[in-house]
Each structure stands twice: as structure tokens, then as C-alpha cells.
A tleap script that builds the chain and sets N, CA, C and O, in Angstrom:
source leaprc.protein.ff14SB
mol = sequence {
  NMET SER GLY ILE GLU ARG LEU THR PRO PRO
  GLY VAL PRO THR PRO ARG GLY PRO TYR SER
  PRO VAL VAL ARG ALA GLY ASP PHE LEU PHE
  VAL ALA GLY GLN VAL PRO VAL ASP THR ALA
  THR ASP GLN LEU SER THR GLY ASP ILE GLN
  HIE GLU THR ARG LEU ALA LEU ASN ASN ILE
  LYS ARG ILE LEU GLU GLY ALA GLY ALA SER
  MET ALA ASP VAL VAL ARG VAL GLY VAL TYR
  MET ALA ASP GLY ALA GLU PHE ALA LYS MET
  ASN GLU VAL TYR ALA GLU PHE PHE GLY GLU
  HIE LYS PRO ALA ARG THR THR ILE VAL CYS
  GLY PHE ALA ALA GLN ILE LYS ILE GLU ILE
  ASP CYS VAL ALA TYR LYS PRO LYS CALA
}
set mol.1.N position { 24.212 -4.000 -15.425 }
set mol.1.CA position { 22.898 -4.171 -14.822 }
set mol.1.C position { 22.700 -3.100 -13.752 }
set mol.1.O position { 23.620 -2.819 -12.984 }
set mol.2.N position { 21.518 -2.504 -13.695 }
set mol.2.CA position { 21.269 -1.369 -12.819 }
set mol.2.C position { 20.954 -1.749 -11.386 }
set mol.2.O position { 21.088 -0.909 -10.497 }
set mol.3.N position { 20.539 -2.986 -11.122 }
set mol.3.CA position { 20.152 -3.361 -9.765 }
set mol.3.C position { 18.739 -2.929 -9.422 }
set mol.3.O position { 18.315 -3.034 -8.271 }
set mol.4.N position { 18.010 -2.446 -10.416 }
set mol.4.CA position { 16.620 -2.037 -10.202 }
set mol.4.C position { 15.712 -3.012 -10.949 }
set mol.4.O position { 15.904 -3.270 -12.137 }
set mol.5.N position { 14.720 -3.549 -10.237 }
set mol.5.CA position { 13.756 -4.466 -10.841 }
set mol.5.C position { 12.361 -3.881 -10.687 }
set mol.5.O position { 11.967 -3.487 -9.590 }
set mol.6.N position { 11.622 -3.824 -11.773 }
set mol.6.CA position { 10.233 -3.386 -11.761 }
set mol.6.C position { 9.364 -4.628 -11.784 }
set mol.6.O position { 9.398 -5.397 -12.744 }
set mol.7.N position { 8.577 -4.828 -10.719 }
set mol.7.CA position { 7.855 -6.080 -10.534 }
set mol.7.C position { 6.342 -5.894 -10.572 }
set mol.7.O position { 5.808 -4.877 -10.129 }
set mol.8.N position { 5.669 -6.903 -11.112 }
set mol.8.CA position { 4.212 -6.975 -11.066 }
set mol.8.C position { 3.872 -8.382 -10.581 }
set mol.8.O position { 3.687 -9.291 -11.390 }
set mol.9.N position { 3.789 -8.565 -9.248 }
set mol.9.CA position { 3.467 -9.895 -8.725 }
set mol.9.C position { 2.078 -10.338 -9.178 }
set mol.9.O position { 1.208 -9.500 -9.417 }
set mol.10.N position { 1.865 -11.646 -9.298 }
set mol.10.CA position { 0.539 -12.135 -9.690 }
set mol.10.C position { -0.498 -11.845 -8.602 }
set mol.10.O position { -0.178 -11.826 -7.414 }
set mol.11.N position { -1.752 -11.619 -9.030 }
set mol.11.CA position { -2.846 -11.431 -8.086 }
set mol.11.C position { -2.938 -10.066 -7.447 }
set mol.11.O position { -3.655 -9.895 -6.461 }
set mol.12.N position { -2.224 -9.081 -7.989 }
set mol.12.CA position { -2.294 -7.724 -7.436 }
set mol.12.C position { -3.080 -6.842 -8.405 }
set mol.12.O position { -3.216 -7.183 -9.580 }
set mol.13.N position { -3.601 -5.708 -7.921 }
set mol.13.CA position { -4.367 -4.830 -8.807 }
set mol.13.C position { -3.561 -4.394 -10.032 }
set mol.13.O position { -2.359 -4.139 -9.945 }
set mol.14.N position { -4.236 -4.316 -11.156 }
set mol.14.CA position { -3.619 -3.834 -12.383 }
set mol.14.C position { -3.327 -2.347 -12.238 }
set mol.14.O position { -4.220 -1.582 -11.875 }
set mol.15.N position { -2.086 -1.916 -12.515 }
set mol.15.CA position { -1.790 -0.489 -12.444 }
set mol.15.C position { -2.733 0.317 -13.326 }
set mol.15.O position { -3.043 -0.089 -14.446 }
set mol.16.N position { -3.187 1.457 -12.822 }
set mol.16.CA position { -4.104 2.330 -13.556 }
set mol.16.C position { -3.357 3.370 -14.375 }
set mol.16.O position { -3.973 4.273 -14.941 }
set mol.17.N position { -2.050 3.251 -14.443 }
set mol.17.CA position { -1.246 4.214 -15.178 }
set mol.17.C position { 0.123 3.627 -15.480 }
set mol.17.O position { 0.351 2.434 -15.278 }
set mol.18.N position { 1.038 4.468 -15.966 }
set mol.18.CA position { 2.371 3.994 -16.343 }
set mol.18.C position { 3.305 3.889 -15.139 }
set mol.18.O position { 4.228 4.690 -14.984 }
set mol.19.N position { 3.056 2.896 -14.293 }
set mol.19.CA position { 3.907 2.660 -13.125 }
set mol.19.C position { 3.925 1.178 -12.784 }
set mol.19.O position { 3.075 0.414 -13.238 }
set mol.20.N position { 4.890 0.788 -11.990 }
set mol.20.CA position { 5.015 -0.588 -11.515 }
set mol.20.C position { 4.423 -0.688 -10.118 }
set mol.20.O position { 4.559 0.252 -9.334 }
set mol.21.N position { 3.764 -1.804 -9.778 }
set mol.21.CA position { 3.239 -1.958 -8.428 }
set mol.21.C position { 4.331 -1.907 -7.363 }
set mol.21.O position { 4.114 -1.391 -6.266 }
set mol.22.N position { 5.513 -2.450 -7.694 }
set mol.22.CA position { 6.628 -2.441 -6.746 }
set mol.22.C position { 7.936 -2.411 -7.526 }
set mol.22.O position { 8.078 -3.046 -8.571 }
set mol.23.N position { 8.878 -1.660 -6.990 }
set mol.23.CA position { 10.209 -1.585 -7.589 }
set mol.23.C position { 11.218 -1.981 -6.521 }
set mol.23.O position { 11.232 -1.422 -5.424 }
set mol.24.N position { 12.060 -2.953 -6.854 }
set mol.24.CA position { 13.158 -3.333 -5.961 }
set mol.24.C position { 14.391 -2.562 -6.404 }
set mol.24.O position { 14.791 -2.617 -7.567 }
set mol.25.N position { 14.987 -1.839 -5.455 }
set mol.25.CA position { 16.244 -1.129 -5.686 }
set mol.25.C position { 17.188 -1.575 -4.575 }
set mol.25.O position { 17.087 -1.120 -3.436 }
set mol.26.N position { 18.100 -2.467 -4.923 }
set mol.26.CA position { 18.981 -3.041 -3.908 }
set mol.26.C position { 18.164 -3.865 -2.925 }
set mol.26.O position { 17.450 -4.787 -3.319 }
set mol.27.N position { 18.271 -3.531 -1.649 }
set mol.27.CA position { 17.554 -4.261 -0.600 }
set mol.27.C position { 16.228 -3.608 -0.230 }
set mol.27.O position { 15.572 -4.039 0.719 }
set mol.28.N position { 15.827 -2.574 -0.966 }
set mol.28.CA position { 14.587 -1.871 -0.664 }
set mol.28.C position { 13.510 -2.169 -1.695 }
set mol.28.O position { 13.787 -2.345 -2.881 }
set mol.29.N position { 12.268 -2.221 -1.207 }
set mol.29.CA position { 11.091 -2.385 -2.052 }
set mol.29.C position { 10.231 -1.136 -1.919 }
set mol.29.O position { 9.843 -0.758 -0.813 }
set mol.30.N position { 9.940 -0.509 -3.024 }
set mol.30.CA position { 9.110 0.686 -3.049 }
set mol.30.C position { 7.761 0.300 -3.644 }
set mol.30.O position { 7.665 -0.015 -4.830 }
set mol.31.N position { 6.712 0.325 -2.809 }
set mol.31.CA position { 5.374 -0.075 -3.252 }
set mol.31.C position { 4.602 1.174 -3.659 }
set mol.31.O position { 4.497 2.135 -2.897 }
set mol.32.N position { 4.068 1.142 -4.867 }
set mol.32.CA position { 3.273 2.260 -5.376 }
set mol.32.C position { 2.023 2.446 -4.524 }
set mol.32.O position { 1.558 1.504 -3.883 }
set mol.33.N position { 1.486 3.651 -4.519 }
set mol.33.CA position { 0.267 3.945 -3.776 }
set mol.33.C position { -0.856 2.999 -4.155 }
set mol.33.O position { -1.138 2.783 -5.334 }
set mol.34.N position { -1.493 2.440 -3.136 }
set mol.34.CA position { -2.592 1.508 -3.354 }
set mol.34.C position { -3.895 2.139 -2.886 }
set mol.34.O position { -3.973 2.739 -1.815 }
set mol.35.N position { -4.903 1.986 -3.714 }
set mol.35.CA position { -6.236 2.497 -3.421 }
set mol.35.C position { -7.154 1.295 -3.194 }
set mol.35.O position { -6.715 0.156 -3.355 }
set mol.36.N position { -8.413 1.522 -2.824 }
set mol.36.CA position { -9.305 0.398 -2.525 }
set mol.36.C position { -9.780 -0.358 -3.767 }
set mol.36.O position { -10.909 -0.182 -4.223 }
set mol.37.N position { -8.906 -1.194 -4.299 }
set mol.37.CA position { -9.256 -2.042 -5.435 }
set mol.37.C position { -9.477 -3.451 -4.910 }
set mol.37.O position { -8.637 -4.001 -4.198 }
set mol.38.N position { -10.603 -4.023 -5.267 }
set mol.38.CA position { -10.916 -5.403 -4.910 }
set mol.38.C position { -10.213 -6.300 -5.925 }
set mol.38.O position { -10.511 -6.239 -7.118 }
set mol.39.N position { -9.281 -7.134 -5.460 }
set mol.39.CA position { -8.514 -7.962 -6.391 }
set mol.39.C position { -9.380 -9.017 -7.079 }
set mol.39.O position { -9.001 -9.514 -8.139 }
set mol.40.N position { -10.518 -9.366 -6.511 }
set mol.40.CA position { -11.411 -10.352 -7.147 }
set mol.40.C position { -12.003 -9.806 -8.442 }
set mol.40.O position { -12.221 -10.553 -9.396 }
set mol.41.N position { -12.265 -8.487 -8.472 }
set mol.41.CA position { -12.868 -7.867 -9.654 }
set mol.41.C position { -11.910 -6.935 -10.393 }
set mol.41.O position { -12.167 -6.550 -11.534 }
set mol.42.N position { -10.798 -6.572 -9.736 }
set mol.42.CA position { -9.830 -5.595 -10.243 }
set mol.42.C position { -10.497 -4.237 -10.485 }
set mol.42.O position { -10.123 -3.497 -11.395 }
set mol.43.N position { -11.495 -3.929 -9.645 }
set mol.43.CA position { -12.226 -2.657 -9.742 }
set mol.43.C position { -12.192 -1.934 -8.401 }
set mol.43.O position { -12.014 -2.559 -7.356 }
set mol.44.N position { -12.363 -0.615 -8.437 }
set mol.44.CA position { -12.485 0.154 -7.196 }
set mol.44.C position { -13.668 -0.376 -6.392 }
set mol.44.O position { -14.699 -0.751 -6.950 }
set mol.45.N position { -13.500 -0.401 -5.073 }
set mol.45.CA position { -14.575 -0.813 -4.176 }
set mol.45.C position { -14.635 0.222 -3.052 }
set mol.45.O position { -14.018 0.060 -1.999 }
set mol.46.N position { -15.392 1.282 -3.305 }
set mol.46.CA position { -15.473 2.348 -2.322 }
set mol.46.C position { -16.439 1.965 -1.210 }
set mol.46.O position { -17.309 1.111 -1.378 }
set mol.47.N position { -16.260 2.619 -0.076 }
set mol.47.CA position { -17.097 2.361 1.094 }
set mol.47.C position { -16.627 3.252 2.217 }
set mol.47.O position { -16.088 4.330 1.970 }
set mol.48.N position { -16.824 2.813 3.458 }
set mol.48.CA position { -16.352 3.638 4.568 }
set mol.48.C position { -14.825 3.559 4.655 }
set mol.48.O position { -14.203 2.729 3.992 }
set mol.49.N position { -14.234 4.416 5.464 }
set mol.49.CA position { -12.773 4.513 5.534 }
set mol.49.C position { -12.142 3.201 5.975 }
set mol.49.O position { -11.042 2.871 5.532 }
set mol.50.N position { -12.811 2.449 6.833 }
set mol.50.CA position { -12.241 1.179 7.288 }
set mol.50.C position { -12.206 0.161 6.145 }
set mol.50.O position { -11.212 -0.546 5.976 }
set mol.51.N position { -13.270 0.086 5.372 }
set mol.51.CA position { -13.311 -0.810 4.212 }
set mol.51.C position { -12.195 -0.456 3.229 }
set mol.51.O position { -11.459 -1.334 2.778 }
set mol.52.N position { -12.070 0.831 2.900 }
set mol.52.CA position { -11.080 1.259 1.920 }
set mol.52.C position { -9.659 1.059 2.439 }
set mol.52.O position { -8.774 0.662 1.681 }
set mol.53.N position { -9.435 1.328 3.719 }
set mol.53.CA position { -8.104 1.128 4.307 }
set mol.53.C position { -7.728 -0.346 4.261 }
set mol.53.O position { -6.600 -0.692 3.908 }
set mol.54.N position { -8.668 -1.213 4.616 }
set mol.54.CA position { -8.413 -2.658 4.614 }
set mol.54.C position { -8.048 -3.149 3.207 }
set mol.54.O position { -7.108 -3.927 3.050 }
set mol.55.N position { -8.779 -2.703 2.194 }
set mol.55.CA position { -8.459 -3.105 0.820 }
set mol.55.C position { -7.077 -2.615 0.403 }
set mol.55.O position { -6.292 -3.382 -0.156 }
set mol.56.N position { -6.773 -1.355 0.668 }
set mol.56.CA position { -5.469 -0.801 0.278 }
set mol.56.C position { -4.334 -1.561 0.969 }
set mol.56.O position { -3.333 -1.892 0.334 }
set mol.57.N position { -4.489 -1.840 2.273 }
set mol.57.CA position { -3.432 -2.547 2.996 }
set mol.57.C position { -3.348 -4.015 2.587 }
set mol.57.O position { -2.254 -4.579 2.560 }
set mol.58.N position { -4.461 -4.635 2.275 }
set mol.58.CA position { -4.407 -6.010 1.756 }
set mol.58.C position { -3.657 -6.041 0.424 }
set mol.58.O position { -2.908 -6.982 0.158 }
set mol.59.N position { -3.850 -5.029 -0.406 }
set mol.59.CA position { -3.144 -4.969 -1.681 }
set mol.59.C position { -1.646 -4.783 -1.451 }
set mol.59.O position { -0.835 -5.404 -2.137 }
set mol.60.N position { -1.276 -3.945 -0.501 }
set mol.60.CA position { 0.143 -3.774 -0.160 }
set mol.60.C position { 0.712 -5.099 0.335 }
set mol.60.O position { 1.806 -5.497 -0.067 }
set mol.61.N position { -0.018 -5.772 1.195 }
set mol.61.CA position { 0.439 -7.063 1.723 }
set mol.61.C position { 0.677 -8.058 0.587 }
set mol.61.O position { 1.703 -8.739 0.574 }
set mol.62.N position { -0.252 -8.153 -0.366 }
set mol.62.CA position { -0.101 -9.062 -1.517 }
set mol.62.C position { 1.129 -8.702 -2.355 }
set mol.62.O position { 1.896 -9.572 -2.769 }
set mol.63.N position { 1.292 -7.421 -2.590 }
set mol.63.CA position { 2.429 -6.971 -3.394 }
set mol.63.C position { 3.734 -7.330 -2.700 }
set mol.63.O position { 4.648 -7.862 -3.330 }
set mol.64.N position { 3.827 -7.041 -1.400 }
set mol.64.CA position { 5.044 -7.364 -0.659 }
set mol.64.C position { 5.318 -8.865 -0.681 }
set mol.64.O position { 6.446 -9.290 -0.931 }
set mol.65.N position { 4.282 -9.670 -0.418 }
set mol.65.CA position { 4.460 -11.119 -0.417 }
set mol.65.C position { 4.905 -11.610 -1.792 }
set mol.65.O position { 5.728 -12.520 -1.891 }
set mol.66.N position { 4.365 -11.011 -2.849 }
set mol.66.CA position { 4.765 -11.380 -4.203 }
set mol.66.C position { 6.200 -11.013 -4.515 }
set mol.66.O position { 6.802 -11.569 -5.434 }
set mol.67.N position { 6.753 -10.076 -3.753 }
set mol.67.CA position { 8.145 -9.656 -3.932 }
set mol.67.C position { 9.061 -10.294 -2.883 }
set mol.67.O position { 10.239 -9.950 -2.788 }
set mol.68.N position { 8.503 -11.236 -2.089 }
set mol.68.CA position { 9.316 -11.954 -1.110 }
set mol.68.C position { 9.464 -11.276 0.235 }
set mol.68.O position { 10.385 -11.598 0.985 }
set mol.69.N position { 8.577 -10.343 0.560 }
set mol.69.CA position { 8.664 -9.611 1.826 }
set mol.69.C position { 7.340 -9.732 2.581 }
set mol.69.O position { 6.429 -10.435 2.145 }
set mol.70.N position { 7.244 -9.043 3.710 }
set mol.70.CA position { 6.021 -9.046 4.513 }
set mol.70.C position { 5.791 -7.663 5.103 }
set mol.70.O position { 6.621 -6.766 4.958 }
set mol.71.N position { 4.661 -7.504 5.765 }
set mol.71.CA position { 4.352 -6.222 6.421 }
set mol.71.C position { 5.389 -5.899 7.497 }
set mol.71.O position { 5.649 -4.727 7.773 }
set mol.72.N position { 5.977 -6.921 8.101 }
set mol.72.CA position { 6.995 -6.698 9.142 }
set mol.72.C position { 8.261 -6.066 8.574 }
set mol.72.O position { 9.067 -5.524 9.330 }
set mol.73.N position { 8.450 -6.126 7.254 }
set mol.73.CA position { 9.632 -5.544 6.616 }
set mol.73.C position { 9.440 -4.073 6.243 }
set mol.73.O position { 10.380 -3.425 5.783 }
set mol.74.N position { 8.238 -3.546 6.436 }
set mol.74.CA position { 7.945 -2.161 6.055 }
set mol.74.C position { 8.636 -1.202 7.027 }
set mol.74.O position { 8.514 -1.331 8.245 }
set mol.75.N position { 9.364 -0.239 6.459 }
set mol.75.CA position { 10.071 0.746 7.279 }
set mol.75.C position { 9.434 2.138 7.219 }
set mol.75.O position { 9.645 2.957 8.114 }
set mol.76.N position { 8.661 2.403 6.173 }
set mol.76.CA position { 8.012 3.709 6.028 }
set mol.76.C position { 6.697 3.560 5.293 }
set mol.76.O position { 6.592 2.801 4.330 }
set mol.77.N position { 5.687 4.297 5.759 }
set mol.77.CA position { 4.365 4.292 5.136 }
set mol.77.C position { 3.921 5.731 4.901 }
set mol.77.O position { 4.140 6.608 5.737 }
set mol.78.N position { 3.301 5.956 3.762 }
set mol.78.CA position { 2.639 7.230 3.480 }
set mol.78.C position { 1.151 6.964 3.381 }
set mol.78.O position { 0.720 6.123 2.593 }
set mol.79.N position { 0.363 7.672 4.172 }
set mol.79.CA position { -1.091 7.550 4.142 }
set mol.79.C position { -1.654 8.872 3.647 }
set mol.79.O position { -1.334 9.931 4.187 }
set mol.80.N position { -2.483 8.811 2.633 }
set mol.80.CA position { -3.099 10.002 2.047 }
set mol.80.C position { -4.599 9.840 2.194 }
set mol.80.O position { -5.186 8.909 1.641 }
set mol.81.N position { -5.221 10.744 2.939 }
set mol.81.CA position { -6.642 10.637 3.268 }
set mol.81.C position { -7.414 11.831 2.746 }
set mol.81.O position { -6.888 12.942 2.680 }
set mol.82.N position { -8.663 11.601 2.376 }
set mol.82.CA position { -9.523 12.688 1.917 }
set mol.82.C position { -10.092 13.482 3.085 }
set mol.82.O position { -10.375 14.671 2.936 }
set mol.83.N position { -10.267 12.848 4.252 }
set mol.83.CA position { -10.916 13.496 5.392 }
set mol.83.C position { -10.168 13.176 6.685 }
set mol.83.O position { -10.208 12.044 7.168 }
set mol.84.N position { -9.497 14.162 7.232 }
set mol.84.CA position { -8.734 13.972 8.466 }
set mol.84.C position { -9.591 13.572 9.653 }
set mol.84.O position { -9.076 13.006 10.617 }
set mol.85.N position { -10.879 13.850 9.607 }
set mol.85.CA position { -11.772 13.475 10.703 }
set mol.85.C position { -11.906 11.958 10.815 }
set mol.85.O position { -12.358 11.451 11.842 }
set mol.86.N position { -11.517 11.234 9.768 }
set mol.86.CA position { -11.619 9.770 9.780 }
set mol.86.C position { -10.318 9.098 10.206 }
set mol.86.O position { -10.174 7.883 10.068 }
set mol.87.N position { -9.373 9.876 10.720 }
set mol.87.CA position { -8.064 9.353 11.102 }
set mol.87.C position { -8.161 8.199 12.098 }
set mol.87.O position { -7.523 7.166 11.894 }
set mol.88.N position { -8.933 8.346 13.161 }
set mol.88.CA position { -9.018 7.305 14.200 }
set mol.88.C position { -9.534 5.990 13.630 }
set mol.88.O position { -9.018 4.928 13.976 }
set mol.89.N position { -10.537 6.040 12.767 }
set mol.89.CA position { -11.084 4.817 12.169 }
set mol.89.C position { -10.066 4.170 11.232 }
set mol.89.O position { -9.934 2.946 11.213 }
set mol.90.N position { -9.344 4.985 10.454 }
set mol.90.CA position { -8.290 4.457 9.593 }
set mol.90.C position { -7.225 3.797 10.452 }
set mol.90.O position { -6.752 2.704 10.140 }
set mol.91.N position { -6.851 4.464 11.529 }
set mol.91.CA position { -5.761 3.996 12.383 }
set mol.91.C position { -6.086 2.646 13.030 }
set mol.91.O position { -5.179 1.842 13.250 }
set mol.92.N position { -7.354 2.381 13.337 }
set mol.92.CA position { -7.748 1.089 13.911 }
set mol.92.C position { -7.413 -0.044 12.945 }
set mol.92.O position { -6.847 -1.058 13.353 }
set mol.93.N position { -7.755 0.118 11.682 }
set mol.93.CA position { -7.478 -0.911 10.678 }
set mol.93.C position { -5.974 -0.999 10.432 }
set mol.93.O position { -5.423 -2.094 10.331 }
set mol.94.N position { -5.325 0.132 10.337 }
set mol.94.CA position { -3.873 0.190 10.120 }
set mol.94.C position { -3.153 -0.634 11.190 }
set mol.94.O position { -2.249 -1.407 10.874 }
set mol.95.N position { -3.549 -0.472 12.443 }
set mol.95.CA position { -2.913 -1.193 13.557 }
set mol.95.C position { -3.084 -2.705 13.421 }
set mol.95.O position { -2.209 -3.459 13.846 }
set mol.96.N position { -4.188 -3.159 12.838 }
set mol.96.CA position { -4.406 -4.597 12.618 }
set mol.96.C position { -3.324 -5.177 11.706 }
set mol.96.O position { -2.919 -6.326 11.878 }
set mol.97.N position { -2.864 -4.404 10.760 }
set mol.97.CA position { -1.892 -4.895 9.787 }
set mol.97.C position { -0.457 -4.809 10.276 }
set mol.97.O position { 0.379 -5.615 9.869 }
set mol.98.N position { -0.155 -3.845 11.143 }
set mol.98.CA position { 1.235 -3.663 11.549 }
set mol.98.C position { 1.534 -4.116 12.971 }
set mol.98.O position { 2.684 -4.435 13.272 }
set mol.99.N position { 0.552 -4.158 13.849 }
set mol.99.CA position { 0.778 -4.632 15.207 }
set mol.99.C position { 1.979 -3.967 15.858 }
set mol.99.O position { 2.065 -2.741 15.931 }
set mol.100.N position { 2.909 -4.799 16.331 }
set mol.100.CA position { 4.109 -4.284 16.989 }
set mol.100.C position { 5.170 -3.800 16.006 }
set mol.100.O position { 6.125 -3.133 16.404 }
set mol.101.N position { 5.009 -4.131 14.724 }
set mol.101.CA position { 5.957 -3.682 13.698 }
set mol.101.C position { 5.494 -2.307 13.234 }
set mol.101.O position { 4.746 -2.186 12.264 }
set mol.102.N position { 5.938 -1.294 13.923 }
set mol.102.CA position { 5.449 0.061 13.671 }
set mol.102.C position { 6.437 0.833 12.792 }
set mol.102.O position { 7.438 1.352 13.287 }
set mol.103.N position { 6.153 0.907 11.486 }
set mol.103.CA position { 7.037 1.668 10.609 }
set mol.103.C position { 6.872 3.173 10.833 }
set mol.103.O position { 5.889 3.626 11.418 }
set mol.104.N position { 7.851 3.927 10.357 }
set mol.104.CA position { 7.692 5.377 10.334 }
set mol.104.C position { 6.523 5.689 9.400 }
set mol.104.O position { 6.289 4.974 8.426 }
set mol.105.N position { 5.790 6.766 9.707 }
set mol.105.CA position { 4.602 7.058 8.895 }
set mol.105.C position { 4.386 8.557 8.767 }
set mol.105.O position { 4.651 9.329 9.689 }
set mol.106.N position { 3.900 8.941 7.604 }
set mol.106.CA position { 3.428 10.292 7.343 }
set mol.106.C position { 1.974 10.175 6.910 }
set mol.106.O position { 1.640 9.331 6.080 }
set mol.107.N position { 1.109 11.016 7.467 }
set mol.107.CA position { -0.296 11.029 7.066 }
set mol.107.C position { -0.613 12.426 6.546 }
set mol.107.O position { -0.362 13.428 7.217 }
set mol.108.N position { -1.162 12.472 5.351 }
set mol.108.CA position { -1.469 13.743 4.695 }
set mol.108.C position { -2.944 13.752 4.314 }
set mol.108.O position { -3.453 12.770 3.773 }
set mol.109.N position { -3.624 14.844 4.590 }
set mol.109.CA position { -5.010 15.017 4.164 }
set mol.109.C position { -4.965 15.770 2.830 }
set mol.109.O position { -4.367 16.840 2.718 }
set mol.110.N position { -5.619 15.174 1.820 }
set mol.110.CA position { -5.548 15.746 0.479 }
set mol.110.C position { -6.811 15.390 -0.309 }
set mol.110.O position { -7.671 14.657 0.182 }
set mol.111.N position { -6.912 15.898 -1.497 }
set mol.111.CA position { -8.030 15.558 -2.378 }
set mol.111.C position { -7.603 14.517 -3.394 }
set mol.111.O position { -6.412 14.356 -3.662 }
set mol.112.N position { -8.568 13.811 -3.962 }
set mol.112.CA position { -8.300 12.787 -4.966 }
set mol.112.C position { -9.108 13.062 -6.224 }
set mol.112.O position { -10.173 13.677 -6.165 }
set mol.113.N position { -8.601 12.605 -7.360 }
set mol.113.CA position { -9.341 12.727 -8.615 }
set mol.113.C position { -10.526 11.761 -8.643 }
set mol.113.O position { -11.579 12.082 -9.194 }
set mol.114.N position { -10.352 10.572 -8.044 }
set mol.114.CA position { -11.427 9.570 -7.984 }
set mol.114.C position { -12.186 9.735 -6.667 }
set mol.114.O position { -11.727 10.431 -5.761 }
set mol.115.N position { -13.326 9.102 -6.572 }
set mol.115.CA position { -14.153 9.185 -5.357 }
set mol.115.C position { -13.699 8.155 -4.322 }
set mol.115.O position { -14.466 7.283 -3.916 }
set mol.116.N position { -12.450 8.273 -3.909 }
set mol.116.CA position { -11.895 7.371 -2.902 }
set mol.116.C position { -11.575 8.165 -1.647 }
set mol.116.O position { -11.504 9.393 -1.678 }
set mol.117.N position { -11.384 7.457 -0.549 }
set mol.117.CA position { -11.094 8.101 0.727 }
set mol.117.C position { -9.633 7.982 1.142 }
set mol.117.O position { -9.174 8.716 2.017 }
set mol.118.N position { -8.880 7.036 0.503 }
set mol.118.CA position { -7.522 6.779 0.981 }
set mol.118.C position { -6.632 6.201 -0.115 }
set mol.118.O position { -7.097 5.519 -1.027 }
set mol.119.N position { -5.342 6.493 0.003 }
set mol.119.CA position { -4.296 5.858 -0.793 }
set mol.119.C position { -3.120 5.662 0.146 }
set mol.119.O position { -2.818 6.534 0.961 }
set mol.120.N position { -2.450 4.510 0.033 }
set mol.120.CA position { -1.342 4.185 0.935 }
set mol.120.C position { -0.195 3.639 0.119 }
set mol.120.O position { -0.396 2.796 -0.755 }
set mol.121.N position { 1.027 4.120 0.400 }
set mol.121.CA position { 2.225 3.565 -0.212 }
set mol.121.C position { 3.209 3.192 0.891 }
set mol.121.O position { 2.994 3.533 2.054 }
set mol.122.N position { 4.275 2.501 0.539 }
set mol.122.CA position { 5.264 2.141 1.556 }
set mol.122.C position { 6.611 1.812 0.943 }
set mol.122.O position { 6.758 1.632 -0.266 }
set mol.123.N position { 7.594 1.743 1.845 }
set mol.123.CA position { 8.947 1.287 1.520 }
set mol.123.C position { 9.263 0.176 2.504 }
set mol.123.O position { 9.057 0.325 3.708 }
set mol.124.N position { 9.767 -0.947 1.984 }
set mol.124.CA position { 10.162 -2.070 2.824 }
set mol.124.C position { 11.645 -2.353 2.617 }
set mol.124.O position { 12.207 -2.071 1.559 }
set mol.125.N position { 12.258 -2.909 3.637 }
set mol.125.CA position { 13.658 -3.328 3.566 }
set mol.125.C position { 13.700 -4.832 3.649 }
set mol.125.O position { 13.359 -5.411 4.680 }
set mol.126.N position { 14.117 -5.476 2.565 }
set mol.126.CA position { 14.182 -6.938 2.531 }
set mol.126.C position { 15.370 -7.335 1.673 }
set mol.126.O position { 15.260 -7.408 0.450 }
set mol.127.N position { 16.512 -7.594 2.314 }
set mol.127.CA position { 17.688 -8.035 1.523 }
set mol.127.C position { 17.368 -9.297 0.731 }
set mol.127.O position { 16.643 -10.174 1.199 }
set mol.128.N position { 17.910 -9.371 -0.451 }
set mol.128.CA position { 17.718 -10.574 -1.267 }
set mol.128.C position { 18.436 -11.739 -0.601 }
set mol.128.O position { 19.524 -11.588 -0.046 }
set mol.129.N position { 17.809 -12.889 -0.670 }
set mol.129.CA position { 18.405 -14.088 -0.058 }
set mol.129.C position { 19.591 -14.563 -0.853 }
set mol.129.O position { 20.219 -15.558 -0.490 }
savepdb mol mol.pdb
quit
């Protein structure tokens, strides 16, 4: 057995390609990049940067909870933004989700194939019980 589990927790966005929403490798959880998908419709829900950030982070939260972890277990976050000028607004929403649990983070300004403003991925540390 490899010790690697590819997971698709219930109630999370359907992957748009050949990837798993989260992969457990030992005590680490690797969450695939999440974009602003509304889980009620399983469709993109574009809007301002705060709306899109909130959706992406809510999706990460659902995925982590479905894998037995929480936002407090996140050790690293990657934030990919279309417009660096929106950093402060993104950061306000980001802080709501992490509070005092401040993971290491990289923020990159880049372009996207879809008309979205943000994508966020993370790594969490959650030993199996």
C-alpha cells in the first residue's frame, strides 16, 4: 500500500479536470486549487474579489472538513490572483478564515483561462487518528 489516498469528500465542487480535490499523503493533506464555484449549483460564480475569495476558501474549508481536518490545520497556502491591486480586499476575507492560525503563504499575480479573479490551494497537516 502506498499510503496515498485520493479523496473526493461529499458536497465539494466537482473537479473540472483529471485531478482529486484532496490527496492525503501520510499526515499531510494537499488541497487542489479552488476557484469560485458555488457548491449549491456546482457552477462558477464570478463577482468581486471578496465574493470569489470567500467561495474559494469556503470550498477549501469543506474539502478539509470532509478529510477530517480544519482551517487551523493549514500550514501553507498558495493564492493566485488576476489583479494585484485587489490584494488588500482579498486579504480582508482571507483573514476571516484563518484568524490567528496564520499559515505560510505565497501570493502570485497571474492570468487565468477562465474569467475568474482568484484560485487558492493549500497543504494541511493532520495526523490520522
